[in-house]
C-alpha positions as CSV (number, residue, x, y, z in Angstrom):
1,X,31.4,-56.0,-231.2
2,X,33.3,-55.4,-228.0
3,X,36.7,-53.7,-228.1
4,X,39.5,-56.0,-227.4
5,X,42.3,-55.4,-224.8
6,X,44.8,-55.3,-227.7
7,X,42.8,-52.5,-229.5
8,X,42.3,-50.5,-226.1
9,X,46.0,-50.7,-225.6
10,X,46.7,-49.4,-229.0
11,X,44.2,-46.5,-228.5
12,X,45.6,-45.7,-225.1
13,X,49.2,-45.7,-226.7
14,X,48.0,-43.5,-229.7
15,X,46.3,-41.0,-227.2
16,X,49.5,-40.8,-224.8
17,X,51.7,-40.2,-227.8
18,X,49.6,-37.5,-229.6
19,X,47.4,-35.8,-226.9
20,X,48.0,-33.7,-223.6
21,X,45.3,-34.2,-221.0
22,X,44.0,-31.5,-218.8
23,X,41.6,-32.1,-216.0
24,X,39.0,-29.3,-215.8
25,X,36.9,-28.7,-212.8
26,X,33.9,-26.4,-213.0
27,X,31.3,-25.0,-210.6
28,X,28.1,-27.1,-210.3
29,X,25.8,-26.5,-213.2
30,X,28.4,-24.8,-215.6
31,X,29.1,-28.3,-217.2
32,X,25.5,-28.5,-218.5
33,X,25.7,-25.0,-219.9
34,X,29.0,-25.8,-221.7
35,X,27.5,-29.3,-223.1
36,X,24.3,-27.2,-224.3
37,X,26.6,-24.6,-226.1
38,X,28.7,-27.2,-227.6
39,X,25.8,-29.3,-228.7
40,X,24.3,-26.1,-230.3
41,X,27.5,-25.6,-232.2
42,X,27.5,-29.1,-233.4
43,X,30.8,-29.9,-231.4
44,X,31.9,-32.2,-228.6
45,X,32.4,-30.6,-225.3
46,X,36.3,-31.3,-225.8
47,X,36.2,-29.5,-229.3
48,X,34.1,-26.7,-228.0
49,X,36.5,-26.0,-225.0
50,X,39.7,-26.4,-227.0
51,X,38.3,-24.1,-229.8
52,X,37.4,-21.5,-227.1
53,X,40.8,-21.6,-225.7
54,X,42.5,-21.3,-229.1
55,X,40.2,-18.2,-230.0
56,X,41.2,-16.5,-226.8
57,X,44.9,-17.2,-227.2
58,X,44.5,-15.8,-230.8
59,X,42.9,-12.7,-229.5
60,X,45.6,-12.3,-226.8
61,X,48.4,-12.7,-229.4
62,X,49.4,-16.2,-228.7
63,X,50.1,-18.4,-231.7
């Protein structure tokens, strides 16, 4: 069943209110490497990158 315009507006509103967006640019080929590692970890690419950033900030003393 296709998503209605009202449903899509609701999703867009929720995303805007609850998430920040970041545009990430990688060298050619690195996207495939990240996706393979995320798949191996059983995560989405977004979750994999977010966790990697969080772990690095924790190591560096950022809460």
